[in-house]
C-alpha positions as CSV (number, residue, x, y, z in Angstrom):
1,M,103.1,51.2,79.5
2,F,102.6,50.9,83.2
3,K,105.9,52.7,83.8
4,L,104.8,55.5,81.4
5,I,101.5,55.9,83.3
6,L,103.4,55.9,86.6
7,M,105.9,58.5,85.4
8,K,103.0,60.7,84.2
9,R,101.3,60.4,87.6
10,I,104.6,61.2,89.4
11,F,105.1,64.2,87.1
12,V,101.5,65.5,87.9
13,I,102.1,65.0,91.7
14,I,105.5,66.8,91.5
15,S,103.9,69.7,89.5
16,F,101.1,69.9,92.1
17,L,103.5,70.0,95.0
18,I,105.6,72.7,93.3
19,A,102.5,74.8,92.6
20,A,101.2,74.3,96.2
21,S,104.7,75.2,97.5
22,A,104.7,78.3,95.4
23,V,101.2,79.3,96.6
24,A,102.3,78.7,100.2
25,Q,105.5,80.7,99.7
26,T,103.5,83.6,98.2
27,A,101.0,83.5,101.1
28,N,103.9,83.5,103.6
29,S,105.6,86.4,101.8
30,V,102.4,88.4,101.7
31,A,101.9,87.7,105.5
32,F,105.4,88.9,106.1
33,E,104.9,92.1,104.2
34,Q,101.6,92.7,106.0
35,Q,103.4,92.5,109.3
36,K,106.0,94.9,108.0
37,I,103.3,97.4,107.0
38,K,101.8,97.1,110.5
39,Q,105.1,97.6,112.2
40,A,106.2,100.5,109.9
41,L,103.0,102.4,110.4
42,S,103.1,101.9,114.2
43,Y,106.5,103.6,114.0
44,G,105.3,106.3,111.7
45,D,107.6,105.1,108.8
46,K,105.4,105.5,105.8
47,S,108.1,104.9,103.3
48,I,108.7,101.4,104.6
49,A,105.0,100.8,104.6
50,A,104.8,101.9,101.0
51,N,107.7,99.6,100.0
52,A,105.9,96.7,101.7
53,M,102.7,97.5,99.8
54,Y,104.7,97.5,96.5
55,S,106.0,94.0,97.4
56,I,102.5,92.7,98.0
57,I,101.2,94.2,94.7
58,M,104.1,92.4,92.9
59,L,103.1,89.2,94.6
60,E,99.4,89.4,94.2
61,G,99.3,91.1,90.8
62,P,97.7,94.4,89.4
63,Q,94.3,93.7,91.0
64,S,95.8,93.6,94.5
65,V,93.7,95.7,97.0
66,Y,97.0,97.0,98.3
67,K,97.1,99.3,95.3
68,D,94.1,101.0,96.9
69,S,95.9,101.2,100.2
70,L,98.9,102.7,98.5
71,A,96.7,105.5,97.0
72,Y,95.3,106.3,100.5
73,L,98.7,106.3,102.0
74,Y,100.1,108.8,99.4
75,F,96.9,110.9,99.7
76,N,97.1,111.2,103.5
77,D,100.8,111.9,103.3
78,R,100.0,114.7,100.7
79,N,102.2,113.0,98.2
80,F,99.9,114.2,95.4
81,I,102.1,113.2,92.4
82,S,102.3,109.6,93.5
83,C,98.7,109.6,94.5
84,F,97.6,110.9,91.1
85,L,99.7,108.2,89.3
86,V,98.2,105.4,91.5
87,T,94.6,106.6,91.3
88,N,95.0,107.1,87.6
89,D,96.0,103.5,87.3
90,I,93.2,102.3,89.6
91,L,90.5,104.2,87.7
92,K,91.4,102.3,84.5
93,T,89.7,99.3,86.1
94,K,87.4,101.1,88.5
95,P,86.2,104.2,86.5
96,E,83.1,104.7,88.7
97,H,84.9,104.7,92.1
98,L,84.0,108.1,93.6
99,E,86.6,108.2,96.3
100,F,89.4,107.6,93.8
101,M,87.9,110.1,91.4
102,E,87.9,112.7,94.1
103,M,91.5,111.9,95.2
104,N,92.6,112.1,91.6
105,A,90.9,115.5,91.2
106,I,92.4,116.9,94.4
107,S,95.9,115.6,93.4
108,L,95.7,117.3,90.0
109,E,94.6,120.5,91.6
110,S,97.4,120.3,94.2
111,M,99.9,119.7,91.4
112,G,98.8,122.9,89.7
113,A,97.3,121.0,86.7
114,T,94.3,123.3,86.6
115,Q,92.8,122.2,83.2
116,K,93.1,118.5,84.1
117,A,91.8,119.1,87.6
118,S,88.8,121.0,86.1
119,E,88.0,118.1,83.8
120,A,88.3,115.6,86.7
121,Y,85.9,117.7,88.9
122,Q,83.5,118.0,86.0
123,K,83.4,114.2,85.7
124,L,83.1,113.8,89.5
125,F,80.3,116.4,89.7
126,A,78.4,114.7,86.9
127,K,78.4,111.5,89.1
128,T,77.7,113.1,92.5
129,N,75.7,116.3,91.9
130,N,77.5,117.5,95.1
131,N,77.6,121.2,95.9
132,Y,81.2,121.1,97.1
133,H,82.4,119.5,93.8
134,A,80.5,122.2,91.9
135,Y,82.2,124.9,94.1
136,K,85.6,123.4,93.3
137,L,84.8,123.3,89.6
138,A,83.8,127.0,89.7
139,G,87.0,128.0,91.4
140,L,89.1,126.2,88.8
141,Q,87.1,127.8,86.0
142,L,87.7,131.2,87.6
143,I,91.5,130.6,87.7
144,M,91.3,129.7,84.0
145,N,89.4,133.0,83.3
146,K,86.3,131.0,82.1
147,F,84.1,133.4,84.0
148,E,80.8,132.5,82.3
149,D,81.3,128.8,83.0
150,A,82.4,129.6,86.6
151,Y,79.3,131.7,87.2
152,A,77.1,128.9,85.9
153,S,78.8,126.4,88.1
154,I,78.6,128.4,91.3
155,K,74.9,129.2,90.6
156,K,74.3,125.5,90.3
157,A,76.3,124.8,93.4
158,D,74.2,127.2,95.4
159,Q,71.0,125.5,94.4
160,L,72.1,122.1,95.7
161,P,71.5,120.7,99.2
162,D,74.2,121.5,101.9
163,D,74.7,119.5,105.1
164,G,76.5,122.4,106.8
165,T,79.6,120.3,107.7
166,T,82.1,121.4,105.0
167,K,84.5,124.2,105.8
168,I,86.7,126.1,103.4
169,N,90.0,127.5,104.6
170,F,90.8,131.1,103.5
171,Q,94.2,132.7,103.9
172,V,93.5,136.2,105.2
173,N,97.2,137.2,105.6
174,K,100.5,135.5,106.3
175,N,99.6,134.9,109.9
176,Y,95.9,134.3,109.8
177,N,93.6,131.8,108.2
178,Q,89.9,131.7,108.5
179,E,87.6,128.6,108.3
180,V,84.3,129.5,106.6
181,G,81.2,127.4,105.9
182,L,80.6,126.2,102.4
183,K,77.4,128.2,101.8
184,A,79.1,131.5,102.8
185,S,82.2,130.5,100.7
186,M,80.0,129.9,97.7
187,A,78.4,133.3,98.1
188,Y,81.9,134.9,98.3
189,L,83.1,133.0,95.2
190,E,80.0,134.0,93.3
191,G,80.8,137.7,94.2
192,I,84.4,137.3,92.9
193,I,83.2,135.8,89.7
194,A,80.5,138.5,89.3
195,M,83.2,141.2,89.7
196,N,85.2,139.6,86.9
197,L,82.1,139.8,84.7
198,N,81.7,143.5,85.6
199,K,78.4,142.6,87.5
200,N,79.2,144.7,90.5
201,A,75.6,145.1,91.7
202,E,75.3,141.2,91.7
203,A,78.7,140.9,93.4
204,K,77.6,143.3,96.2
205,I,74.5,141.2,96.9
206,S,76.7,138.0,96.9
207,F,79.2,139.5,99.4
208,E,76.4,140.8,101.6
209,R,74.9,137.3,101.6
210,A,78.3,135.8,102.5
211,I,78.6,138.1,105.5
212,K,75.0,137.4,106.6
213,L,75.9,133.7,106.6
214,F,79.2,134.3,108.3
215,P,79.4,137.7,110.0
216,E,83.2,137.5,110.7
217,F,84.1,136.8,107.0
218,V,87.1,139.1,106.6
219,L,87.6,138.7,102.9
220,A,84.0,139.2,102.0
221,K,83.9,142.4,104.2
222,G,87.0,143.6,102.4
223,K,85.5,143.1,98.9
224,L,82.2,144.7,99.9
225,A,84.0,147.7,101.3
226,T,85.9,148.1,98.0
227,L,82.7,148.0,96.0
228,N,81.0,150.5,98.3
229,A,84.0,152.8,98.0
230,E,84.0,152.6,94.2
231,K,80.3,153.4,94.2
232,K,80.8,156.6,96.2
233,E,83.5,157.7,93.8
């Protein structure tokens, strides 16, 4: 009986030591991969950093915070397909996380998945009530020829507060891009949508407002000139 108890105790001790050894080994492996990430990023080698993050996720399990880091790495590197896949996975357990919702929406838009991107921005806008998110939603609805929905979205965007910091990049021609403030950009988009709804009078007012907000707005000036020329004819 004494031998049996002793054997059980020895077995428990051995099991504890094996478990402790495994935990220590995992911790050492994670620390090693963390150093690899640091070194890789210092050398600008994002692929090695991503591989090390995958190793840590495998060691720590699906809830590892390095899955979040991997999403940011892909997003900043403009690898939108991988970013979408990672953020999609993260949002299964963090459905209310606004940053990952936005990264997911941007990734879908960049991939050309217009309908899915529109749905993602709609969910995001419902959470944030942010004018930029409403602006993006209106733009996607315009691409899908949902002009009435787009017009409603851009009108809603224009009514929301604006901090004046967001800039929109417009390609004027092959050699020239122009950065325009969000409020002027919204007025311009409203004009484009109004034209598609054959509301040329409203479109003219929108383009004039865009130019008033940003006097050097090349595209808005062009559209306004077109409308004025049509009116003369």
